[in-house]
N, C-alpha and C positions, 0 to 999 in steps of 0.2 A: 245431558239433554236427550240424546237418542234413547238411552235406557228408559227414561221417564215416558217417552212416547210409546215405546214397546210395551211397557208395563200397563199404561193406560189403555192401549188397544186390546191387550190380553184380558184385562179386567172387564172392559166393555163387552167383549165377545163372550166371556164366561157369564157375565150378567144376563145377556140376552138368552143364552142357552138355559140357564137356571130359571129365568122368568118363564120361559115356555113350559118347562116341566111343572113349575109351581102353580102357574095360572091356568093350566089346561082345564081343570074342573071348575074354576071360578068364572071363566069367560064363556058366555053362551052366545055363539054366533048364529045368525039366522041360517036356514037351510041353503038359501041361494048363495050366501057368502062361503059356506063350506064347500059347495060345488065349484065355486070360482077360484078358490085358493090354489089348487094344483094347476089350473090353467094359467093363473097369474105367474106362478113360479116358472112354468115352461116358457111363457112369453118373455119374462125377464131374462132367462138363460139364452133364448134365441136372439134377443136384442143385444145382449153382451157379445155373443158369438159373431153376429153380423157386424157390430162395431169393430171388433178386433180383426175380422177378416177383410173389411173394406176400407178402413181408415188408418192413417198414420200421421201423427202430429196434427190432427184436426182436418186433414185433407184426404182425398182419395189416394189409396195406396198404390194404384196402378193395376194392371190386369194380371200380372204374374201371381200375386198372392191369392186373389179370388179363384184363379184357375187351380192352384194347388189345393185350396180348401175344397173346391168342387171334386177334385180327384179323391181327396181323403174321404169326403162324405159318401161318394159312390162306392168306394172300396169298403167302407165301414158298413154301408147298407147291404153289401154282398157278403158280409161277415168274414172278411179277410182278417187275419191276425193283426192286432193293434200295431205291432212293431212294423209290419209291412205297410200298413196304412200311413203311418207317420213318415216312413222312409220314402214312399211313393209321392206323398204330398210335398215333402221337402225337395225331392228330386225334380218334380214337375216345376215348382217355383224357381229353383236354381237354374234349370235348363232354359226356361223362358227368359230369365234375366240375362243369362249368358248370350242368348240369341238377340238381346236388345229390347225385349218387351219390358216396358216399365212396370 
């Protein structure tokens, strides 16, 4: 059963990717839609990141996780190496949780 699900998801993913390449010249979008596609992708990515950073099991995750994410965002914005960004964000979250911040 699990193998069938994995194969179905892989086939669907491949189908979407192939459809994009094959239909690129056949699908004519209006200019306003072409301008909004990159914005829509960025908004979807931001919403996914906010959901992952702020919620856990459908509820607020507490203040430690968003604080760690904020530290990571600030360090990434300052162009700190990625490994240090991840370590600093995780350390911030862990330290706040050790101190009793939910």
